[in-house]
N, C-alpha and C positions, 0 to 999 in steps of 0.2 A: 708612596702615598696610598693610604687606605681610606675608603669611604665607609663610614659607620652610620647606620640608621639609629637615631635616638628617639624613643617614644617620649612624648611630652609628659611631664609629671602630673599627678592628680592634684589639682588645686581647688577642687570643689568640696573638699572636706567630707567625702563620702556620699555626696548627693548624686554623683555620676553612676548611673545604672548600666553602663557599658552599652549604650545604644538602645536600651530598652525603656523608651520613654512612655508617655501616657497612651499613645496609640499603638504600641508594640503588640503584634499578634492579632490585630483587628483587621478584618477585610472590609473592603468598601462594597456598596451595592453594585457598582460597575463590574466588579469581579464576578459577582453572582450572575449578573445578566450575561456576561461573556461566557461563563461556564454553561448556562442554559442554552445559549445560542450554539455553542460547540456541540452539545449533546443532540440538539435538534438536527444540526448539519450532519453529524455522524449517522443518525437514524435514517435520514433520507438517502445518504450515500449507500448504506447497507441495503436499503430497500431497492434502490436503482441497480446495484450490482447483482442482487438476487434475481431481479427481473431479466437482466441481460444474460445471466448464467443459465436460466431456465430455457432460454431461446437457443442455446448452443446444442449442436448434435452430440450424441453419446461418443462418437468417434469421428475424427476428421479424415479417416481413410475412405477412399472411394469404395462403394459396396461391390464386392465380388472381384474387384480388380486384382488385389493381392493374391487371392486363391487361384484365379484363372492364370496368372502369369507363372505361378509356381508349378502348376499342373501341366501346362503346355510349353514345349520348347519353342524358342524363337524361330520364326519362319525366315527364309532368306530375303523376303520382300521388306522386312523391317517391321517395327511395331505398328506403323500406320496401316500397312497392308493386312495385318491380322485383325485389326479393329474393323476394317471395312468388310472383311469376309464374315465377321460375326454379325454385322448389321444386316447383311443380305439373308441370313438364315432365318 
Protein backbone atom coordinates (compact mmCIF):
# COMPACT_ATOMS: atom_id res chain seq x y z
CA UNK A 1 0.00 0.00 0.00
CA UNK A 2 1.45 3.40 -0.94
CA UNK A 3 0.53 6.80 0.37
CA UNK A 4 0.42 9.49 -2.26
CA UNK A 5 0.11 13.21 -1.53
CA UNK A 6 -2.18 14.89 -4.01
CA UNK A 7 -2.31 18.66 -4.33
CA UNK A 8 -5.75 20.17 -4.75
CA UNK A 9 -6.59 21.35 -8.21
CA UNK A 10 -6.73 25.04 -9.02
CA UNK A 11 -10.44 25.87 -9.02
CA UNK A 12 -10.13 29.67 -8.75
CA UNK A 13 -9.77 30.13 -12.51
CA UNK A 14 -6.41 31.96 -12.21
CA UNK A 15 -7.33 34.20 -9.27
CA UNK A 16 -5.05 32.31 -6.86
CA UNK A 17 -1.73 34.12 -6.55
CA UNK A 18 0.01 31.31 -4.65
CA UNK A 19 -0.36 32.79 -1.17
CA UNK A 20 0.54 36.29 -2.30
CA UNK A 21 -2.61 38.10 -1.32
CA UNK A 22 -3.27 41.77 -0.75
CA UNK A 23 -1.04 42.02 2.33
CA UNK A 24 1.87 39.95 0.99
CA UNK A 25 5.26 41.58 1.64
CA UNK A 26 3.92 44.27 3.96
CA UNK A 27 5.26 44.55 7.48
CA UNK A 28 3.28 45.72 10.44
CA UNK A 29 4.20 48.64 12.73
CA UNK A 30 4.70 46.11 15.52
CA UNK A 31 7.60 44.62 13.57
CA UNK A 32 9.24 48.04 13.27
CA UNK A 33 8.84 48.66 17.00
CA UNK A 34 10.35 45.26 17.83
CA UNK A 35 13.28 45.92 15.50
CA UNK A 36 13.97 49.30 17.12
CA UNK A 37 13.75 47.77 20.62
CA UNK A 38 16.17 45.06 19.51
CA UNK A 39 18.72 47.60 18.26
CA UNK A 40 18.43 49.64 21.48
CA UNK A 41 18.98 46.50 23.56
CA UNK A 42 22.06 45.54 21.50
CA UNK A 43 23.45 49.09 21.89
CA UNK A 44 23.18 48.96 25.69
CA UNK A 45 24.58 45.42 25.77
CA UNK A 46 27.68 46.46 23.80
CA UNK A 47 28.08 49.56 25.97
CA UNK A 48 27.91 47.46 29.15
CA UNK A 49 30.35 44.86 27.78
CA UNK A 50 32.87 47.57 26.85
CA UNK A 51 32.60 49.03 30.35
CA UNK A 52 33.33 45.64 31.91
CA UNK A 53 36.18 44.84 29.50
CA UNK A 54 37.91 48.15 30.28
CA UNK A 55 37.95 47.15 33.95
CA UNK A 56 39.84 43.92 33.30
CA UNK A 57 43.59 43.76 33.84
CA UNK A 58 45.91 43.39 30.85
CA UNK A 59 47.01 39.99 32.14
CA UNK A 60 45.63 37.63 34.76
CA UNK A 61 49.10 36.40 35.74
CA UNK A 62 50.40 37.43 39.14
CA UNK A 63 53.01 40.20 38.71
CA UNK A 64 56.55 38.84 38.99
CA UNK A 65 55.45 35.41 40.15
CA UNK A 66 56.15 33.57 36.88
CA UNK A 67 59.60 35.12 36.41
CA UNK A 68 60.63 34.57 40.05
CA UNK A 69 59.74 30.88 40.04
CA UNK A 70 61.58 30.28 36.77
CA UNK A 71 64.75 32.00 38.02
CA UNK A 72 64.92 30.42 41.50
CA UNK A 73 65.00 26.66 42.11
CA UNK A 74 62.50 25.29 44.62
CA UNK A 75 63.69 25.23 48.20
CA UNK A 76 63.30 22.07 50.34
CA UNK A 77 60.85 23.86 52.64
CA UNK A 78 58.32 24.09 49.80
CA UNK A 79 56.65 26.99 48.05
CA UNK A 80 55.21 28.52 51.22
CA UNK A 81 58.64 28.73 52.87
CA UNK A 82 60.15 30.60 49.94
CA UNK A 83 57.34 33.17 49.95
CA UNK A 84 57.76 33.74 53.67
CA UNK A 85 61.50 34.36 53.28
CA UNK A 86 60.81 36.88 50.48
CA UNK A 87 58.44 38.84 52.71
CA UNK A 88 61.09 39.17 55.45
CA UNK A 89 63.61 40.78 53.08
